[in-house]
C-alpha positions, 0 to 999 in steps of 0.5 A, a space after each residue: 057246164 062250159 067255162 068260157 065256152 070250153 070244157 075241161 077234163 078234170 080226171 085227166 092225168 096229163 102233166 101240165 108242166 113243161 120240162 124247163 126248170 128255174 135254178 135258184 142262186 146260192 143262198 136264195 129262195 128264203 121265202 120258199 125255204 121257210 114254207 112260203 110259195 113265192 120266188 122273186 125275180 132276183 132269186 133266180 140264177 137261170 132258167 134251163 129249157 124251153 118254156 112260154 110265159 105262164 108255164 108250169 116248170 120245176 124249181 131247183 136250188 143251186 145244187 139241184 135239190 128239188 124245191 117245187 113246181 110253179 108257174 112263171 110270170 116274166 112280167 112280175 117281181 113274183 117270178 114263180 108261184 109254187 103249186 106243189 112242193 113234192 116231186 111226186 105231185 105232178 100238176 095234172 087236172 086230177 091233182 088240181 081237182 083234189 086241191 079243190 076238194 080239199 079246200 071245200 072239205 075244209 070250209 065244211 068244217 069251219 064255216 057256214 058254206 051257204 055263202 063263203 070263200 071257197 078258194 083263197 089263193 096261196 092259202 089253198 095252194 092255188 096261187 093267184 085264184 080267188 073264188 067266192 060262192 054266193 048261194 048257187 053263184 060263183 065269182 072268180 078273180 084271177 090275178 096271175 098269168 099262171 092262174 089264167 092257165 089253170 082257171 078252167 080246170 079249177 072252176 070245173 072241178 069246183 062245180 063237180 065237187 059241189 055237185 057231189 054235195 047236191 049243190 048245183 052251180 047256176 052260173 059263174 061270173 069273173 071279176 078279174 078287174 083289179 089293176 094288179 093284173 096289169 103287173 102280170 101283163 094281163 088285161 083287166 076283165 069282168 064278165 060271164 064265164 057261163 050263160 048269163 044270169 041275174 047278177 044281183 044274188 040274194 044271200 043270207 048271213 047271220 040271219 040278215 038278207 042281202 042282195 049281192 051285186 056280183 057285177 058292180 059291187 066292190 071286189 067280188 060283190 061282198 066282204 065275206 071276210 067279216 062274217 064272224 066279226 059282224 056277229 061279234 058286235 051283236 052283244 055290244 049293240 043292244 039299245 045302243 046309238 050306233 055310228 057305222 062308218 064306211 058302211 059299204 052295203 050296210 052290213 055292220 049297221 044291219 048287224 047292229 040293228 038286228 041285235 037291238 040297236 036303238 038307232 044306227 047312222 050308216 055312212 059311206 062316200 059312195 052313192 051306189 054303196 048307200 043305195 045298196 045299203 038302203 035296199 038291204 035295210 028295207 029287205 030286212 024290215 030294218 029301214 026304220 032303225 037305220 039312217 043313211 048318209 053319203 059323206 066323207 068320213 074324214 069330214 063327217 067325224 069332226 063335224 059331228 064332234 063340233 055338234 057335241 054328238 056322242 054315240 054308244 058304239 062307233 064302227 070304223 071299217 075303212 078300205 085299205 089305206 095302203 096297198 104297198 110298203 111305200 105308203 105305210 106311213 101315210 096309211 098309219 096317219 090315216 088310221 090314227 086320225 079316224 080312230 082318234 076322231 072316232 074315240 072322241 065321239 064315244 060316250 064314256 064306257 061306250 065301244 069302238 069297233 075298228 079294223 084294218 084290211 091292209 096286209 101292209 098295216 101289220 098287227 103291231 103297227 095297227 095296235 101302235 097306231 090305235 094306242 097313239 090315237 087313244 093317248 091323243 084323244 085322252 081316252 083309255 081302252 079296254 080290249 074286248 076282242 081281237 079277231 082276224 078274217 073269217 076262217 074261209 079266208 085261212 091264214 097260211 103260216 109262212 105266207 104273210 100275204 094271207 094275213 091281212 084283216 085286223 079287227 078290234 072291239 074296245 071299251 072306251 073310257 075317259 081318263 080315270 
């Protein structure tokens, strides 16, 4: 299959790196030395040799010690993203194919692969690249200048590796439309990388059918990272009256309904999200159990409290309230408010499901924020479960940015 009207030979042993090298300052490169994959702009003493922006080059410590191969971005504070740390691992198309094969073999061991994330950037040692598989469709997001250079090889390799397991890729769509690309000097882009195909893709997860809109949905179309967490709520939803906030395409609400909830109210501020959620409910014959409302959750929760409405289960799955360290305090206030208001709507002995998908809202701060909300709501919390993202979004230790999703289930009781 041609990728962007080009073919890529993934068997090639051609070295994709140039002969240039970046030399670190003395006592710098702490992240890299601790096992991470990033070198920041202020850690580099000099670059020797000729190169173009986005090229793969060698990284050396101040004393000439080899540190790795990585691609450079002169527009980013993350100046180099490392692809390999062993000198013998030359970055060739064949090497990239083995990286892809390793990523796929890992998924086969840890997750239902019918729809899953097959490439997760740094956590799969392919920095800047994300690829989601929805049945026979691939959706790619490229966020770094260097990842643009290797994208065609990676996607071709993935198509070939999947074919070895009898999976024929129908098409590839690109969703590189995140604003962060502009920090790399890249234009935002979305569109077909292969011949056009129907972009509303049917998938099944946890026994529930969805239509994933890979063209217009958020991110790549669906939040695969909550797959196991959605299944985890089944046991608390039998016979329950459920409030599902920030429902997006309706996934948590539908898991509550299929688990035996007596009624679900699913809420989102987006008309498009609610329209998609309604379609998904009808697809599963669950529309009689779920009502949908377009509303701002921050406004709806106090309105429900004023009506003295109480629920057996309240689900809070908001978008990231912060995408930088500078706004963490404001984000904490937002998480505290929705959790406080959510707890006030829960019957004595009912359950709170609450999440944060912001990397910058670290686990300790998120836990502290929930505890403060419980104190102010005069509620007691009994932790049922703490979970993170599904294992197809692996957390690479020493690569903090790969750990972002925090998920709790609590039983909420009145003061006793």
